[in-house]
C-alpha positions in Angstrom: -1.7 -10.6 -22.9 0.0 -10.2 -19.6 3.7 -11.0 -19.3 4.5 -13.7 -16.8 6.9 -12.5 -14.1 10.1 -14.4 -13.5 10.6 -15.4 -9.9 14.0 -14.9 -8.3 15.1 -18.1 -6.5 18.2 -17.9 -4.3 19.8 -19.5 -1.4 19.3 -17.2 1.5 20.6 -17.0 5.0 18.1 -14.5 6.4 16.5 -11.9 4.2 18.2 -11.1 0.9 19.9 -7.7 0.6 18.7 -5.5 -2.2 20.7 -2.5 -3.3 19.1 0.3 -5.4 21.9 1.9 -7.4 22.0 5.3 -9.0 25.1 7.5 -9.8 24.4 10.2 -7.2 22.3 8.3 -4.7 20.2 11.4 -4.1 16.7 10.7 -5.6 15.4 7.5 -7.2 17.6 5.1 -5.3 16.8 6.9 -2.0 13.1 6.7 -2.8 13.4 3.0 -3.6 15.3 2.3 -0.3 12.7 4.1 1.7 9.8 2.4 0.0 11.6 -1.0 0.2 11.9 -0.5 4.0 8.3 0.5 4.3 6.6 -2.0 2.0 8.9 -5.0 1.8 11.0 -5.3 4.9 9.3 -8.6 5.7 10.9 -10.1 2.5 14.2 -8.2 1.9 16.6 -5.6 3.4 16.8 -2.4 1.4 19.9 -0.3 0.8 20.9 2.3 -1.8 24.3 3.6 -3.0 26.0 5.6 -5.7 29.5 6.5 -6.9 29.2 10.4 -7.0 27.5 11.6 -4.0 25.4 14.8 -3.6 25.6 16.4 -0.1 21.9 15.7 0.5 18.9 13.8 -0.7 16.9 15.6 -3.4 14.6 18.2 -1.6 11.6 17.5 -3.8 11.9 13.7 -3.2 12.1 14.4 0.6 9.1 16.7 0.5 6.9 14.4 -1.6 7.8 11.2 0.2 6.7 12.9 3.4 3.5 14.1 1.8 2.6 10.8 0.1 4.1 8.1 2.3 4.8 9.9 5.6 8.4 8.9 5.3 11.1 11.4 6.4 14.0 10.2 4.3 16.4 12.8 5.8 15.8 11.4 9.3 16.4 7.7 8.3 18.8 8.0 5.3 21.7 9.8 3.8 23.6 9.6 0.5 26.1 6.6 0.5 28.8 5.2 -1.6 28.2 1.7 -3.0 31.3 0.6 -1.1 29.7 1.7 2.2 26.8 -0.7 2.0 26.6 -4.5 2.6 27.3 -6.8 -0.3 24.0 -7.3 -2.1 22.2 -10.4 -3.2 20.0 -8.4 -5.7 21.1 -5.3 -7.6 18.4 -2.9 -8.9 19.7 -0.2 -11.3 17.4 2.7 -11.4 18.0 3.6 -15.0 21.1 5.7 -14.9 21.2 8.2 -17.8 24.9 7.6 -18.1 26.7 4.5 -16.9 25.3 2.8 -13.8 27.8 2.1 -11.1 29.2 -1.4 -11.2 27.8 -3.5 -8.4 27.6 -7.3 -8.4 24.9 -9.5 -6.9 23.3 -12.9 -7.7 20.5 -11.2 -9.6 20.2 -7.8 -11.4 17.5 -5.7 -13.0 17.5 -2.2 -14.5 14.2 -0.4 -13.9 14.9 2.2 -16.5 13.4 5.1 -14.6 14.1 8.7 -15.8 15.5 11.0 -13.2 12.8 13.5 -12.1 15.3 16.0 -10.7 14.4 19.5 -11.8 11.0 18.5 -13.0 7.5 19.3 -11.7 5.7 17.5 -8.8 3.6 15.5 -11.3 6.7 14.0 -12.8 8.1 13.2 -9.4 4.9 11.6 -8.3 4.8 9.4 -11.4 8.3 8.2 -10.6 7.5 7.6 -6.9 4.4 5.6 -8.0 6.4 3.6 -10.5 9.0 2.7 -7.8 6.3 1.7 -5.4 4.8 -0.7 -8.0 8.2 -2.1 -8.8 9.0 -2.7 -5.1 5.7 -4.6 -4.8 6.6 -6.7 -7.9 10.1 -7.4 -6.6 8.6 -8.4 -3.2 6.4 -11.0 -5.0 9.2 -12.3 -7.2 11.8 -13.1 -4.4 11.8 -16.6 -3.1 14.5 -18.0 -0.7 15.3 -21.7 -0.7 
């Protein structure tokens, strides 16, 4: 039996702002921001942020996103603090292994994705594919009134 998806209804002036949150804003949240911009920019604006920044986006994430989706994350994105991005309507926590940074929005989800940092390409690709699927689900769930 397939679980029915809950739609997200909100009052919107323009497209809702979705922020993808991770502690370091260097891997999963950056992948989600890039895929959100590529796959769902007609429905929502994508941002990502963290509370403890790395000096660069994860090298494996950058390489695989170029290979799989032809997205150069280093050209378009950089690690950002949650305080440096617009106030979100929707907060997506990537599944922080510790405590996710506190960010408030009208709606929140935790995608519960394990960090692939330091793992093999197969693990990274599974995470990228999972994020892609969740972006598409989110795109279908959002409805502005």
